[in-house]
VMD Tcl script that draws the C-alpha trace (Angstrom):
set ca {
  {28.92 -96.93 30.22}
  {27.24 -99.70 32.24}
  {24.51 -100.17 29.63}
  {27.01 -100.33 26.76}
  {29.19 -102.87 28.57}
  {26.14 -104.87 29.64}
  {24.80 -105.05 26.07}
  {28.11 -106.33 24.73}
  {28.50 -108.93 27.48}
  {24.89 -110.08 27.22}
  {25.30 -110.69 23.48}
  {28.35 -112.84 24.24}
  {26.39 -114.75 26.85}
  {23.54 -115.37 24.41}
  {26.06 -116.77 21.93}
  {27.56 -119.08 24.56}
  {24.12 -120.35 25.60}
  {23.26 -120.96 21.94}
  {26.42 -123.00 21.38}
  {25.77 -125.08 24.49}
  {22.14 -125.79 23.63}
  {23.13 -126.72 20.08}
  {25.71 -129.17 21.42}
  {23.13 -130.74 23.72}
  {21.05 -131.65 20.68}
  {23.96 -134.00 19.13}
  {25.54 -127.62 29.79}
  {29.77 -106.38 53.68}
  {31.82 -107.49 56.09}
  {34.37 -110.25 55.84}
  {33.94 -111.25 59.47}
  {30.68 -113.21 59.40}
  {30.69 -116.36 61.51}
  {31.60 -118.88 58.81}
  {34.26 -121.47 59.50}
  {36.23 -122.95 56.62}
  {37.01 -126.44 57.88}
  {37.80 -127.92 54.45}
  {40.76 -126.73 52.40}
  {40.83 -129.68 50.00}
  {37.74 -131.50 48.77}
  {37.83 -134.69 46.70}
  {35.22 -133.94 44.09}
  {34.14 -131.23 41.68}
  {33.10 -127.73 42.62}
  {29.45 -128.74 42.23}
  {30.03 -131.75 44.49}
  {31.42 -129.42 47.14}
  {28.40 -127.11 46.93}
  {26.09 -130.10 47.33}
  {28.04 -131.23 50.40}
  {27.07 -128.03 52.24}
  {23.28 -128.12 52.79}
  {21.62 -124.88 53.91}
  {24.54 -122.89 52.52}
  {24.45 -123.11 48.71}
  {20.88 -124.30 48.02}
  {19.97 -121.15 46.07}
  {23.16 -121.27 44.04}
  {22.50 -124.90 43.12}
  {18.91 -124.07 42.19}
  {20.08 -121.38 39.78}
  {22.86 -123.58 38.37}
  {20.24 -126.23 37.54}
  {18.65 -123.69 35.20}
  {21.90 -123.19 33.29}
  {23.65 -126.47 32.44}
  {26.44 -124.69 30.55}
  {27.48 -122.86 33.73}
  {27.04 -125.98 35.82}
  {29.29 -127.79 33.34}
  {31.98 -125.15 33.90}
  {31.94 -125.96 37.62}
  {32.13 -129.67 36.88}
  {34.58 -130.06 34.01}
  {36.56 -126.84 33.57}
  {39.42 -125.23 35.48}
  {37.73 -122.26 37.11}
  {37.56 -120.10 40.22}
  {34.20 -119.69 41.93}
  {33.32 -116.77 44.16}
  {30.43 -118.64 45.73}
  {27.35 -116.70 46.84}
  {25.53 -118.20 49.81}
  {21.78 -118.44 50.43}
  {21.65 -115.08 52.20}
  {23.07 -113.30 49.14}
  {20.17 -114.46 47.00}
  {17.51 -113.98 49.70}
  {18.37 -110.31 50.21}
  {18.27 -109.54 46.48}
  {14.99 -111.39 45.89}
  {13.40 -109.70 48.90}
  {14.31 -106.20 47.74}
  {13.22 -106.94 44.15}
  {9.79 -108.09 45.28}
  {9.36 -105.21 47.71}
  {9.94 -102.92 44.75}
  {7.57 -104.87 42.52}
  {4.86 -104.94 45.20}
  {5.03 -101.13 45.45}
  {4.63 -101.02 41.67}
  {1.65 -103.37 41.74}
  {3.57 -106.15 39.99}
  {3.65 -109.89 40.71}
  {6.70 -111.33 42.51}
  {9.66 -112.89 40.73}
  {11.72 -115.74 42.15}
  {14.95 -117.48 41.16}
  {13.00 -120.23 39.41}
  {11.02 -117.75 37.30}
  {13.47 -114.88 36.72}
  {14.41 -113.94 33.18}
  {16.97 -116.58 32.14}
  {19.31 -114.33 30.17}
  {19.50 -111.72 32.90}
  {19.93 -114.31 35.65}
  {22.58 -116.25 33.72}
  {24.50 -113.05 33.04}
  {24.56 -112.18 36.74}
  {25.49 -115.72 37.79}
  {28.34 -115.86 35.28}
  {30.04 -112.95 37.08}
  {30.90 -115.30 39.93}
  {32.70 -117.92 37.79}
  {36.18 -116.88 36.64}
  {38.44 -118.46 34.05}
  {41.41 -120.35 35.50}
  {41.97 -122.20 38.75}
  {43.44 -119.34 40.81}
  {44.48 -119.24 44.47}
  {45.02 -116.18 46.65}
  {48.78 -116.18 45.94}
  {48.03 -114.96 42.42}
  {46.19 -111.89 43.71}
  {48.66 -111.26 46.52}
  {51.49 -110.91 44.00}
  {50.43 -107.33 43.30}
  {49.37 -104.54 45.65}
  {46.53 -103.40 43.39}
  {45.12 -106.85 42.66}
  {44.41 -108.25 39.21}
  {41.70 -108.23 36.56}
  {40.05 -111.56 35.74}
  {37.43 -112.60 33.19}
  {34.27 -114.65 33.54}
  {33.78 -117.97 31.76}
  {30.59 -117.25 29.84}
  {31.14 -113.80 28.38}
  {34.71 -112.71 29.17}
  {33.24 -110.05 31.43}
  {35.98 -108.23 33.40}
  {36.05 -108.48 37.20}
  {38.74 -107.56 39.74}
  {40.26 -109.41 42.69}
  {42.46 -107.94 45.42}
  {44.02 -109.77 48.38}
  {43.89 -108.15 51.81}
  {45.91 -109.38 54.76}
  {44.81 -108.39 58.25}
  {47.19 -107.44 61.04}
  {47.70 -109.91 63.89}
  {49.80 -110.22 67.05}
  {51.42 -106.86 66.47}
  {52.60 -107.76 62.97}
  {51.40 -105.69 60.04}
  {49.90 -108.02 57.46}
  {50.40 -111.03 59.70}
  {46.77 -112.09 59.93}
  {44.30 -113.97 57.76}
  {43.92 -113.18 54.09}
  {40.59 -112.15 52.61}
  {39.71 -111.20 49.05}
  {37.91 -108.20 47.64}
  {35.88 -109.17 44.59}
  {34.67 -106.29 42.43}
  {32.48 -105.62 39.43}
  {34.34 -102.79 37.70}
  {31.53 -101.92 35.28}
  {34.19 -101.17 32.69}
  {35.68 -98.34 34.76}
  {39.20 -97.82 36.08}
  {37.81 -95.54 38.79}
  {37.31 -97.56 41.97}
  {34.49 -95.33 43.16}
  {32.43 -96.76 40.29}
  {33.05 -100.37 41.36}
  {30.77 -102.55 43.47}
  {32.86 -104.67 45.82}
  {32.23 -107.59 48.14}
  {34.46 -109.63 50.46}
  {35.11 -113.28 51.16}
  {34.63 -115.29 54.35}
  {36.66 -118.32 53.29}
  {39.18 -118.75 50.48}
  {41.33 -121.32 48.69}
  {38.99 -124.30 49.01}
  {40.48 -126.69 46.48}
  {38.35 -129.15 44.53}
  {39.30 -131.43 41.64}
  {38.70 -128.72 39.06}
  {38.30 -125.42 40.87}
  {39.20 -123.09 43.69}
  {36.22 -121.86 45.71}
  {36.09 -118.61 47.66}
  {32.95 -118.09 49.76}
  {31.39 -114.63 49.87}
  {30.14 -112.78 52.93}
  {26.36 -113.11 53.43}
  {26.09 -109.30 53.40}
  {26.70 -109.27 49.65}
  {23.65 -108.69 47.43}
  {23.66 -111.15 44.55}
  {24.05 -109.40 41.21}
  {26.35 -106.63 42.45}
  {23.46 -104.24 43.17}
  {21.84 -104.81 39.77}
  {19.44 -107.63 40.58}
  {16.38 -105.37 40.71}
  {17.54 -103.25 37.77}
  {17.91 -106.29 35.51}
  {14.82 -108.24 36.57}
  {12.22 -105.58 37.32}
  {11.19 -105.11 33.70}
}
mol new
graphics top color blue
foreach p $ca { graphics top sphere $p radius 0.5 }
foreach p [lrange $ca 0 end-1] q [lrange $ca 1 end] { graphics top cylinder $p $q radius 0.2 }
display resetview
């Protein structure tokens, strides 16, 4: 099922990349120690990422390889589930440990297969500028789609207990790759550390550093 869904979504992504390039010729634990001190930022989503050195350097590096995704975070109304440097580092480390055992040369974000990397990155950019209130409106969460290939993802709001009140604490989000399945056991899920950071064009939710970029498929897609 994963391979069938992946093939369909990758074909859509190839088409989107082709349209963009043609136009250019005439773009886990939720309790990690991260403090969200900015709820509103005057600038685009990309501007916000740039304003946080040592946090989103890897994400910005990958975005520079794919102007059409970078354009989405600059000019479109989107929601970004932002991976931090640690998310990329863990995935690259495991990939290259695997490749070393196989006698293969290492692969890095700057040299990884562009179609595979763009497909994985697109999973983190969702259509529509959505805040946590949208997800909290239903107990089971909602399905969302990615900007580049209309790939289905799922978001669920969780509210912690506090001061003796059930559901009275901070809200976090579960962000899941469903892999085309309605069975939650088949999903790969991560959590957020900070949510509802508003920029001029987007809402940014920051993922826990324990998440492996690519939803556990980084090695599978790139170790070819």
